[in-house]
C-alpha positions as CSV (number, residue, x, y, z in Angstrom):
1,X,-14.9,-14.2,8.6
2,X,-18.2,-12.5,8.2
3,X,-20.1,-13.0,5.0
4,X,-20.4,-10.2,2.8
5,X,-23.1,-9.3,0.2
6,X,-21.6,-8.0,-3.1
7,X,-21.9,-4.2,-3.4
8,X,-20.0,-1.4,-5.2
9,X,-22.0,1.4,-3.1
10,X,-18.8,2.3,-1.2
11,X,-16.7,2.6,-4.1
12,X,-19.3,4.3,-6.3
13,X,-19.7,6.9,-3.4
14,X,-16.2,7.7,-3.4
15,X,-16.0,8.1,-7.4
16,X,-18.8,10.5,-6.8
17,X,-16.5,12.8,-5.1
18,X,-14.0,14.2,-7.6
19,X,-10.8,14.9,-6.0
20,X,-7.8,15.6,-8.3
21,X,-4.5,16.3,-6.9
22,X,-4.6,19.7,-4.9
23,X,-8.4,19.7,-4.6
24,X,-8.8,16.6,-2.2
25,X,-9.6,18.3,1.2
26,X,-13.7,18.0,0.7
27,X,-13.4,14.4,-0.2
28,X,-11.0,13.6,2.6
29,X,-13.3,15.2,5.2
30,X,-16.4,13.4,3.8
31,X,-14.3,9.8,3.9
32,X,-13.4,10.6,7.5
33,X,-17.1,11.1,8.4
34,X,-18.2,8.1,6.7
35,X,-15.7,6.0,8.3
36,X,-16.6,7.1,11.8
37,X,-20.2,6.1,11.1
38,X,-18.6,2.9,10.0
39,X,-16.9,2.1,13.2
40,X,-13.5,3.5,12.4
41,X,-11.6,6.3,14.5
42,X,-11.0,8.7,11.8
43,X,-9.7,12.2,11.1
44,X,-7.9,14.4,8.7
45,X,-4.5,15.3,9.5
46,X,-2.5,18.6,8.9
47,X,-1.5,17.6,5.5
48,X,-5.1,16.6,4.2
49,X,-4.7,13.1,4.6
50,X,-7.6,10.8,5.7
51,X,-6.4,8.8,8.7
52,X,-8.6,6.0,10.1
53,X,-7.9,3.1,12.2
54,X,-9.9,-0.2,13.4
55,X,-8.8,-2.4,16.1
56,X,-6.5,-1.8,19.3
57,X,-3.8,-4.4,18.7
58,X,-0.1,-3.9,18.8
59,X,0.7,-5.2,15.2
60,X,0.0,-2.1,13.0
61,X,-0.9,-3.0,9.3
62,X,-0.8,0.1,7.2
63,X,-3.3,0.4,4.4
64,X,-1.7,3.1,2.5
65,X,-3.7,4.5,-0.5
66,X,-4.2,7.9,-2.0
67,X,-7.2,10.0,-2.4
68,X,-6.1,12.1,-5.3
69,X,-6.7,11.2,-8.9
70,X,-5.5,12.7,-12.0
71,X,-7.5,15.4,-13.7
72,X,-10.6,14.7,-16.0
73,X,-14.1,14.0,-14.7
74,X,-15.5,10.8,-15.7
75,X,-19.4,10.4,-15.4
76,X,-19.9,7.7,-12.7
77,X,-21.9,4.9,-14.3
78,X,-22.6,1.3,-14.4
79,X,-22.5,-0.5,-17.8
80,X,-23.4,-3.9,-17.4
81,X,-20.7,-5.0,-14.8
82,X,-18.3,-2.3,-15.3
83,X,-18.2,0.8,-12.9
84,X,-17.1,4.0,-14.5
85,X,-15.5,7.0,-12.8
86,X,-12.2,8.8,-12.4
87,X,-10.3,6.8,-9.5
88,X,-12.0,3.5,-10.2
89,X,-8.6,2.1,-10.8
90,X,-6.4,4.5,-9.6
91,X,-6.7,4.2,-7.1
92,X,-10.0,4.5,-5.0
93,X,-10.9,1.1,-5.9
94,X,-7.9,-0.1,-3.8
95,X,-8.9,2.2,-0.9
96,X,-12.5,1.2,-1.1
97,X,-11.1,-2.7,-0.9
98,X,-9.1,-2.0,2.1
99,X,-12.1,-0.6,4.1
100,X,-14.5,-3.3,3.3
101,X,-12.0,-6.1,3.6
102,X,-11.0,-5.0,7.2
103,X,-14.4,-4.7,8.2
104,X,-15.1,-8.6,7.1
105,X,-12.9,-9.7,9.9
106,X,-14.3,-11.2,13.0
107,X,-13.1,-10.4,16.4
108,X,-10.8,-13.5,16.6
109,X,-9.2,-12.6,13.1
110,X,-8.7,-8.9,14.3
111,X,-7.1,-9.6,17.7
112,X,-3.7,-8.4,18.4
113,X,-3.8,-6.0,15.1
114,X,-4.9,-2.5,14.3
115,X,-5.4,-1.5,10.9
116,X,-4.4,1.9,9.8
117,X,-5.8,3.5,6.7
118,X,-3.9,6.1,5.2
119,X,-5.8,8.1,2.6
120,X,-2.7,10.4,1.3
121,X,-3.0,13.6,-1.1
122,X,-0.9,14.3,-3.9
123,X,0.5,11.1,-5.0
124,X,-0.5,11.8,-8.5
125,X,1.7,14.9,-8.8
126,X,4.7,13.1,-7.6
127,X,4.7,15.9,-4.6
128,X,3.9,13.1,-2.3
129,X,3.4,15.5,0.5
130,X,0.9,13.1,2.0
131,X,3.0,10.3,2.2
132,X,5.9,12.3,3.3
133,X,4.0,13.5,6.3
134,X,2.5,10.0,6.9
135,X,5.8,8.4,7.2
136,X,7.0,10.6,9.9
137,X,4.0,10.1,12.1
138,X,3.2,6.4,11.9
139,X,5.2,3.2,12.5
140,X,3.6,0.1,11.0
141,X,4.8,-3.4,10.8
142,X,3.5,-4.3,7.4
143,X,2.4,-2.0,4.5
144,X,-0.1,-2.6,1.9
145,X,0.1,-0.1,-1.0
146,X,-3.1,0.2,-2.7
147,X,-2.3,0.6,-6.4
148,X,-3.8,-1.6,-9.1
149,X,-2.2,-5.0,-9.8
150,X,-5.1,-7.0,-10.7
151,X,-7.1,-9.3,-8.2
152,X,-4.6,-12.3,-8.4
153,X,-1.4,-10.3,-8.8
154,X,0.9,-8.7,-6.1
155,X,3.4,-5.8,-7.3
156,X,6.7,-6.6,-5.5
157,X,8.9,-3.7,-6.9
158,X,8.7,0.0,-8.4
159,X,11.1,1.9,-10.4
160,X,12.8,4.9,-8.8
161,X,12.5,8.3,-10.1
162,X,14.8,11.1,-10.7
163,X,13.3,15.0,-11.7
164,X,15.7,17.2,-13.0
165,X,15.6,20.9,-14.4
166,X,18.4,22.0,-16.5
167,X,19.5,25.5,-17.4
168,X,22.1,27.2,-19.4
169,X,22.1,31.2,-19.0
170,X,24.7,33.7,-20.7
171,X,25.1,37.1,-21.6
172,X,23.3,37.8,-25.2
173,X,25.3,37.6,-28.1
174,X,24.6,38.2,-31.7
175,X,24.3,34.9,-33.6
176,X,26.9,35.8,-36.2
177,X,29.6,35.9,-33.2
178,X,33.0,34.1,-33.7
179,X,32.0,30.3,-32.1
180,X,28.6,31.4,-31.1
181,X,26.7,28.4,-29.8
182,X,23.1,29.1,-28.9
183,X,22.0,28.0,-25.3
184,X,19.8,25.4,-26.7
185,X,22.7,23.8,-28.1
186,X,24.5,23.3,-24.8
187,X,21.3,21.6,-23.3
188,X,21.3,19.1,-26.4
189,X,25.0,18.6,-25.4
190,X,23.6,17.5,-21.9
191,X,20.7,15.6,-23.1
192,X,22.8,13.4,-25.4
193,X,25.3,12.9,-22.8
194,X,22.7,11.4,-20.5
195,X,21.4,9.3,-23.5
196,X,24.4,8.0,-23.9
197,X,25.5,6.9,-20.6
198,X,21.7,5.4,-19.9
199,X,22.3,3.4,-23.3
200,X,25.5,2.0,-22.3
201,X,24.4,1.1,-18.8
202,X,21.2,-0.6,-20.2
203,X,22.7,-3.1,-22.4
204,X,21.9,-6.4,-21.2
205,X,19.6,-5.1,-18.5
206,X,16.3,-6.0,-17.7
207,X,13.4,-3.2,-18.3
208,X,13.2,-3.0,-14.3
209,X,17.0,-2.4,-14.0
210,X,17.4,0.1,-16.8
211,X,17.5,3.9,-16.2
212,X,15.1,5.4,-18.6
213,X,15.4,9.1,-19.4
214,X,12.6,11.5,-20.8
215,X,12.7,14.9,-21.9
216,X,9.4,16.3,-20.8
217,X,10.0,20.0,-21.9
218,X,12.5,22.3,-23.6
219,X,12.2,26.3,-23.7
220,X,14.4,29.0,-25.0
221,X,14.0,32.7,-24.4
222,X,16.0,35.9,-24.5
223,X,15.6,39.5,-22.9
224,X,17.9,42.6,-23.3
225,X,20.9,41.0,-21.6
226,X,20.7,37.4,-21.4
227,X,19.5,34.4,-23.3
228,X,18.9,30.9,-21.8
229,X,17.5,27.4,-22.3
230,X,15.7,25.2,-19.9
231,X,14.8,21.6,-19.9
232,X,12.8,19.2,-17.7
233,X,14.0,15.6,-17.5
234,X,12.6,12.6,-15.8
235,X,14.8,9.3,-15.2
236,X,13.1,6.1,-14.2
237,X,15.8,4.3,-12.4
238,X,16.6,0.8,-11.2
239,X,17.4,-0.9,-8.1
240,X,21.1,-0.9,-9.0
241,X,21.3,2.7,-10.5
242,X,24.0,5.1,-9.8
243,X,22.2,8.1,-9.6
244,X,25.2,10.1,-8.7
245,X,27.1,8.9,-11.9
246,X,24.0,10.0,-13.8
247,X,24.2,13.4,-12.4
248,X,27.8,13.7,-13.0
249,X,27.5,13.2,-16.6
250,X,25.3,16.1,-16.7
251,X,27.5,18.3,-14.5
252,X,30.5,17.7,-16.8
253,X,28.5,19.9,-19.7
254,X,30.5,23.2,-19.1
255,X,28.2,26.0,-17.6
256,X,24.7,23.8,-17.6
257,X,23.1,24.0,-14.0
258,X,21.6,21.0,-12.7
259,X,18.8,21.2,-10.0
260,X,17.5,17.9,-8.7
261,X,13.7,18.5,-8.3
262,X,13.1,15.0,-6.4
263,X,14.9,12.0,-6.1
264,X,13.3,8.4,-5.1
265,X,15.0,5.0,-5.4
266,X,13.6,2.0,-6.6
267,X,11.9,-0.4,-4.1
268,X,11.5,-4.0,-4.0
269,X,10.1,-7.0,-1.9
270,X,12.1,-10.0,-1.2
271,X,9.1,-12.1,-2.2
272,X,9.3,-14.4,1.0
273,X,8.4,-12.2,4.0
274,X,4.9,-12.9,5.8
275,X,3.0,-10.4,3.8
276,X,4.1,-11.7,0.4
277,X,3.5,-15.4,1.6
278,X,0.1,-14.3,2.9
279,X,-0.9,-12.7,-0.3
280,X,0.2,-15.9,-2.3
281,X,-1.8,-18.2,0.1
282,X,-5.1,-16.3,-0.1
283,X,-4.8,-16.0,-3.9
284,X,-4.2,-19.8,-4.1
285,X,-7.0,-20.4,-1.7
286,X,-9.2,-18.6,-4.2
287,X,-8.4,-21.2,-6.9
288,X,-5.9,-19.1,-8.8
289,X,-2.2,-18.8,-9.5
290,X,-0.6,-15.5,-7.9
291,X,1.2,-13.4,-10.4
292,X,4.3,-11.4,-9.1
293,X,4.8,-8.0,-10.9
294,X,7.3,-5.4,-10.8
295,X,6.4,-1.8,-12.3
296,X,8.2,0.9,-14.2
297,X,6.3,3.6,-12.3
298,X,6.5,4.9,-9.0
299,X,3.9,5.2,-6.1
300,X,3.9,6.4,-2.5
301,X,5.9,3.1,-1.5
302,X,9.0,4.8,-2.8
303,X,8.4,7.5,-0.4
304,X,7.9,5.4,2.7
305,X,10.3,2.7,1.9
306,X,13.5,3.9,3.7
307,X,11.8,5.1,6.8
308,X,9.4,2.5,7.5
309,X,11.6,-0.7,6.2
310,X,9.1,-3.6,7.0
311,X,7.3,-6.1,4.8
312,X,5.6,-4.1,2.0
313,X,3.6,-4.9,-1.4
314,X,1.2,-3.0,-3.6
315,X,-1.9,-4.6,-4.4
316,X,-5.2,-3.7,-5.5
317,X,-8.1,-4.7,-8.0
318,X,-8.3,-3.3,-11.4
319,X,-6.5,-3.3,-14.5
320,X,-3.5,-0.6,-14.4
321,X,-3.8,-0.3,-18.4
322,X,-6.8,1.9,-17.7
323,X,-4.9,4.2,-15.1
324,X,-5.6,7.9,-16.1
325,X,-7.4,7.1,-19.3
326,X,-10.7,8.6,-20.3
327,X,-12.1,5.0,-20.1
328,X,-11.2,4.3,-16.5
329,X,-13.3,1.7,-15.0
330,X,-13.5,-1.5,-12.8
331,X,-15.1,-4.7,-13.4
332,X,-17.4,-5.4,-10.4
333,X,-16.2,-9.1,-10.1
334,X,-12.7,-8.0,-10.1
335,X,-13.4,-5.6,-7.3
336,X,-15.2,-8.1,-5.4
337,X,-12.3,-10.8,-5.7
338,X,-10.0,-8.2,-4.6
339,X,-11.7,-7.5,-1.4
340,X,-12.2,-11.2,-0.9
341,X,-8.3,-11.6,-1.4
342,X,-7.5,-8.6,1.0
343,X,-9.7,-10.0,3.8
344,X,-8.0,-13.3,4.1
345,X,-4.6,-11.7,3.8
346,X,-5.3,-9.4,6.6
347,X,-6.5,-12.6,8.8
348,X,-3.6,-14.4,7.9
349,X,-0.9,-11.7,8.7
350,X,1.0,-13.0,12.2
351,X,0.8,-10.7,15.3
352,X,4.7,-9.3,16.2
353,X,6.2,-11.2,19.1
């Protein structure tokens, strides 16, 4: 493995390119150009993803990250050992670490492998068009999903997510009419039914296994002829959740329509595959004890899991508690440690066959 001098120059350059969701294309082109100059074969695909590869082996290791961030520009600056900027943790830190780690390998460590960097768009808005496109055009043998876990930790699972839109609509009536019930009341019935169902199921379950509903918005309105109420609901689901039963408890409320906006199942790694073992070994070689995590959020891993069905973990330097915050930053020592861990993992991964 090559010797690397500590540097945050690549990551700082990435942070200086503000790229919130739906505004990633300029950064995607700039990143592809920069990777070409560093010796990668790179382009921007039809969806706006940055796609780059290094090496020509038959074993494909996908380094799956996202180039979009949440809105809210943060002035890029170095304060002591802390590098501030939107995306420092979520998730340009992981993307930069991917690039630097793959470049550290010598020819013998890279032999038989091809490192496929995927900088996907629209992860933060849960549309995941970038990952949806990538999963249909690539077939990796291993996947490292670039999300902050901490340099000495590995994320082995994410909860699933169901997004719903509820609506009750009826002919307008006078509120003094006999047996009148406002549209809002019907949606409240639906929400209460969902909460009861989740509470009953969650008893005795771990947080990762539980169904966790959130009422995100609630609106009512009228016009000359009709009155209505609408609601947006998220449900964070576990690996054994029965999503059809969740939807059934809502559709039993008369005249409430339920639209499923998106539906992603929970994902988890077995914890003893070659990729996970490589991470554990690499972290131990750094003199640390590997921490295994599961997360209550979602990632692009949820999008690609069923199609790719290969050993997958999520990893990246940085403290995930800083995700989306106005104080987002990464400790440079943490970033450098993440690069070192990743480089060793990539060297340890076996070639197929």
